[in-house]
C-alpha positions in Angstrom: 47.1 51.0 72.0 46.0 48.4 69.5 42.8 47.8 71.2 42.2 51.4 71.6 42.8 52.0 67.8 40.8 49.1 67.1 38.0 50.1 69.1 38.2 53.8 67.3 38.2 52.1 64.0 35.2 50.2 65.0 33.4 53.3 66.2 34.4 54.9 63.2 33.2 51.9 60.9 30.0 52.0 62.9 29.2 55.8 62.3 30.2 55.1 58.6 27.6 52.4 58.4 24.9 54.3 60.2 25.6 57.5 58.0 25.3 55.1 54.7 22.0 53.6 56.5 20.7 56.9 57.2 21.3 58.2 53.6 19.9 54.9 52.5 16.8 55.5 54.7 16.2 58.9 53.6 16.4 58.0 49.9 14.6 55.0 50.3 11.8 57.6 52.1 12.1 60.0 49.2 11.4 57.1 46.8 8.6 55.7 48.8 7.0 59.4 49.1 7.5 59.8 45.2 6.0 56.5 44.4 3.0 57.3 46.8 2.3 60.6 44.8 2.7 59.0 41.4 -0.2 56.5 42.6 -2.1 59.5 44.0 -1.6 61.2 40.9 -2.5 58.3 38.8 -5.6 58.1 40.6 -6.6 61.6 40.4 -5.9 61.7 36.8 -7.4 58.5 35.6 -11.0 58.2 34.2 -13.9 60.6 34.9 -13.5 62.7 38.1 -16.2 63.2 40.6 -16.2 66.9 39.8 -17.2 66.2 36.2 -20.2 63.7 37.2 -21.7 65.8 40.0 -25.0 67.4 39.7 -24.3 70.4 41.8 -22.1 72.9 40.0 -22.0 75.1 43.0 -20.4 72.6 45.2 -17.8 71.6 42.4 -16.8 75.4 42.1 -16.2 75.9 45.8 -14.2 72.4 45.8 -12.2 72.9 42.8 -9.8 75.8 44.0 -8.6 73.0 46.9 -8.4 70.5 44.6 -6.1 72.2 42.0 -3.9 73.5 44.7 -3.4 69.9 45.9 -2.4 69.1 42.4 0.0 71.7 42.3 1.4 70.5 45.5 1.7 67.1 44.0 3.3 68.2 40.9 6.0 70.0 43.1 7.0 66.5 44.1 6.7 64.7 40.5 6.7 67.8 38.3 6.9 65.4 35.3 3.6 63.2 35.8 1.9 63.4 32.9 -1.7 62.8 34.4 -1.4 65.5 37.0 -0.3 68.0 34.2 -3.1 67.4 32.1 -5.2 67.2 35.3 -3.8 71.1 36.0 -4.3 72.2 32.3 -7.8 71.0 32.2 -8.9 72.2 35.8 -7.7 75.6 35.7 -9.5 76.2 32.3 -12.6 74.6 33.2 -12.7 76.5 36.5 -11.8 79.8 35.0 -14.0 79.2 32.2 -17.2 78.2 34.4 -16.7 80.1 37.7 -14.6 83.2 36.8 -14.9 84.1 33.2 -18.8 83.5 32.7 -19.7 85.4 36.0 -17.7 88.3 34.7 -19.3 88.4 31.5 -22.7 88.2 33.3 -21.8 91.2 35.4 -20.5 93.2 32.5 -23.8 95.2 32.0 -24.2 95.8 35.9 -20.8 96.3 37.3 -18.1 96.8 34.5 -15.3 97.3 37.1 -15.7 94.1 38.9 -16.4 92.4 35.4 -13.2 93.5 34.2 -11.3 92.2 37.2 -12.9 88.8 36.9 -12.3 88.4 33.3 -8.5 89.6 34.1 -8.3 86.8 36.5 -9.7 84.4 34.0 -7.1 85.4 31.9 -4.4 84.5 34.3 -5.9 81.2 35.3 -6.3 80.0 31.7 -2.4 80.9 31.2 -1.8 78.8 34.3 -3.7 76.0 32.6 -1.7 76.7 29.4 1.6 76.4 31.2 0.9 73.0 32.3 -0.4 71.9 29.3 2.8 73.0 27.5 4.7 71.3 30.2 3.0 68.0 29.6 3.7 68.3 25.9 7.3 69.4 26.6 7.9 66.4 28.5 6.4 64.2 25.6 8.1 66.1 22.8 11.0 68.2 24.1 11.4 71.5 22.3 8.0 71.8 21.1 7.4 74.8 23.4 9.6 76.8 21.5 8.8 75.3 18.1 5.1 76.0 18.5 6.0 79.8 18.9 8.1 79.9 15.6 6.4 77.0 13.1 3.4 75.8 14.9 2.2 73.4 12.2 5.6 71.9 12.0 5.4 71.6 15.7 2.8 69.6 16.0 3.4 67.4 13.3 5.3 65.6 15.9 2.4 64.8 18.2 0.9 61.3 18.3 -2.5 60.2 18.8 -2.1 59.3 22.6 -1.7 62.7 23.0 -4.8 64.4 21.6 -6.0 65.3 25.3 -2.6 67.3 25.3 -3.3 69.3 22.1 -6.9 69.8 23.1 -6.5 71.2 26.7 -3.4 73.2 25.9 -5.1 74.6 22.9 -8.2 75.5 24.9 -6.6 77.2 27.6 -4.4 79.4 25.2 -7.7 80.1 22.8 -9.7 81.0 26.0 -7.0 83.4 27.3 -7.0 84.9 23.9 -10.9 85.4 24.1 -10.5 87.2 27.5 -7.7 89.7 26.3 -8.6 90.6 22.6 -6.6 93.7 22.7 -3.5 91.9 23.9 -1.2 91.8 20.8 1.2 89.2 22.5 -1.7 86.7 23.0 -3.8 87.5 19.7 -0.8 86.6 17.7 -0.8 83.1 19.1 -4.0 82.3 17.6 -2.1 80.2 15.0 -0.8 78.0 17.6 -4.4 77.3 18.8 -5.3 76.6 15.1 -2.3 74.2 14.7 -3.0 72.2 17.8 -6.5 71.8 16.7 -6.1 71.0 13.3 -3.5 68.4 14.4 -5.9 66.9 17.1 -8.6 66.4 14.4 -5.9 64.7 11.8 -5.2 62.1 14.6 -8.7 61.6 16.1 -11.5 63.8 14.8 -14.2 61.8 16.8 -12.3 62.4 20.0 -14.5 62.8 23.2 -17.5 62.5 21.0 -17.3 65.6 18.8 -15.3 67.9 21.3 -12.9 68.8 18.7 -15.6 70.1 16.3 -17.3 72.0 18.8 -14.0 73.6 19.4 -13.8 74.3 15.5 -17.3 75.8 15.7 -16.3 78.2 18.8 -13.1 79.0 17.2 -14.5 79.9 13.7 -17.0 82.2 15.5 -14.4 84.1 17.2 -12.7 85.0 13.9 -12.9 88.9 12.9 -16.1 89.2 11.0 -17.5 86.3 12.4 -15.7 83.4 10.6 -17.2 81.1 7.5 -20.7 80.3 8.1 -20.3 76.9 6.3 -17.4 75.7 8.4 -19.3 76.3 11.6 -22.5 74.6 10.1 -20.4 71.7 9.3 -18.7 71.6 12.8 -22.0 71.6 14.3 -23.7 68.8 12.4 -20.5 66.6 12.8 -20.2 67.2 16.6 -24.1 66.6 16.8 -23.6 63.3 14.8 -20.7 62.1 17.1 -22.4 63.3 20.6 -25.8 62.0 19.8 -27.2 65.3 20.6 -26.4 64.9 24.2 -24.1 67.9 24.4 -25.7 71.0 25.7 -22.8 73.1 25.2 -23.1 72.6 21.3 -26.5 74.0 21.1 -25.7 77.1 22.8 -22.3 77.5 21.0 -24.3 77.3 17.6 -26.8 79.7 18.8 -24.2 82.2 19.9 -22.1 81.9 16.7 -24.7 81.4 14.1 -28.1 82.8 15.4 -26.9 85.9 16.8 -24.8 87.4 14.2 -27.3 86.7 11.6 -30.3 87.8 13.8 -32.3 84.7 13.5 -34.2 84.7 16.5 -36.2 81.6 15.9 -33.0 79.6 15.3 -31.7 81.0 18.7 -34.7 80.1 20.6 -34.8 76.4 19.1 -31.1 75.8 19.8 -31.7 76.9 23.5 -34.8 74.8 23.8 -32.5 71.8 22.4 -29.9 72.5 25.0 -32.2 72.6 27.9 -33.9 69.5 26.6 -30.5 67.4 26.9 -30.9 64.9 29.8 -27.8 65.8 32.1 -28.1 62.4 33.6 -27.8 60.3 30.5 -24.3 60.3 30.5 -22.8 61.2 33.7 -19.3 61.9 32.4 -20.9 64.9 30.9 -23.1 66.0 33.5 -21.4 69.0 34.9 -20.8 70.3 31.7 -24.3 69.8 30.6 -25.6 71.5 33.8 -23.4 74.4 33.0 -24.4 74.9 29.7 -27.9 74.8 30.7 -27.2 77.7 33.2 -25.7 79.8 30.4 -28.6 79.1 28.0 -31.0 80.3 30.6 -28.9 83.6 31.0 -28.9 83.9 27.1 -32.7 83.4 27.0 -32.9 86.1 29.7 -31.1 88.7 27.4 -33.0 87.7 24.1 -34.2 91.2 23.9 -30.8 92.7 24.1 -29.5 90.2 21.5 -32.0 90.8 18.9 -33.6 94.1 17.5 
């Protein structure tokens, strides 16, 4: 009996050890999986992506949906990965702007129904990007999401210079969503959040990304009722121009639309589009995709010049 009890005890002990070992292996496997995902996430979110440097915008447009879904799959495993959250906020905003919103805008005069569908989809994608941007900010500054809705300027005062990119992409996603839904009061009322995030980003590092914040300010001012302050737009343009060395085609396109069209200055409009088309898209590979897309918009705007000027 003693031996039987002893054997039973050993069996029970072995089973217990096996269970502990199995749990340890599972926990270890889970940890290894998360570690691997973090490493992949770090690689995906560091530096300039191959999407931004690719000279073929159509190839990028076809590949981005898969890439964005992969990023979301990785976030399902490591939901607090800052780099992946920023990549998602940036990726959804850029994809929506270049491959959904702009095609919808181009179609407006030919197929209003399809145009409306595309722009509604763009709004949903912008809001998806916004959600990831807010998650990234929330991870760094707990409670900031709710504070933004109440006292945006007080909320962003907590943000530090290392998170300027979070402010930019979160503000961009929200601002673009508002631009596609100008009659949606629940979105329009949030314009103060966009302004607060942009102002804080400029306080922290106004030269960030070679004038991107000033170009954003130009576009935001132009979107205000009545066309905004011409002086603010001009100063924003000049500062962005100085910081970018004239190598951001989108800046010239933005100024053409913001200043020349409302004031009906056709010569200025054409001159700005010429400068956009003169930008060497291969001069800075990290700006290549955005410059190519901006030049496409410049070509489209030129084709509409007789509709824009009377």
